[in-house]
C-alpha positions, 0 to 999 in steps of 0.5 A, spaced: 541 449 482 538 457 480 535 455 488 541 457 491 542 462 487 536 466 487 535 472 492 530 471 498 524 476 497 523 482 501 516 479 504 510 485 502 506 488 506 499 487 504 496 494 502 488 491 507 492 490 513 492 485 518 486 482 517 486 480 509 486 473 507 490 473 500 495 468 498 502 470 500 503 470 492 498 475 492 501 483 490 497 489 489 497 493 483 501 499 483 499 505 479 505 504 474 503 497 472 497 500 470 500 505 465 506 500 463 500 495 461 500 493 454 494 489 450 496 485 445 493 487 437 488 482 434 490 479 428 483 482 424 484 488 424 475 488 425 476 486 433 479 488 439 479 494 443 480 501 441 486 502 443 486 509 445 481 508 448 484 503 453 490 506 454 485 513 457 483 507 460 489 504 464 491 512 465 485 514 469 486 507 474 492 508 474 490 515 477 486 512 481 490 508 484 496 513 486 490 518 489 489 511 494 496 510 496 497 517 498 491 517 501 494 510 506 501 514 506 498 519 509 492 515 513 498 512 516 502 517 517 496 520 522 496 514 525 504 514 528 503 521 530 496 521 533 500 514 537 506 518 538 502 523 541 498 519 546 504 515 547 508 522 550 501 523 554 501 516 558 508 518 561 507 524 562 500 521 566 504 516 569 510 521 571 505 526 574 503 520 578 508 517 580 511 525 583 504 524 586 507 518 590 500 515 587 503 509 582 505 504 590 
């Protein structure tokens, strides 16, 4: 019965682009996911990792991910800007060609 009450999931775009062969269940890590990740404490006091070092490393990874996502967003904005400029130029060229009678 639970199946009927589930909300459909939004399809996420792949960070790696359309040529990436990842399963649909794969979701890339987001900076907030890395920052909020917690590790279980070990049962013995002398084993395991230093929590301070783990936290420092995760913060560093999250910062790097944030930089990558910002660069990706900037790249996509630049791509859209170039595409729009190309479309405008092509429209102007087609208009000029039609005015001169070359389009026939």
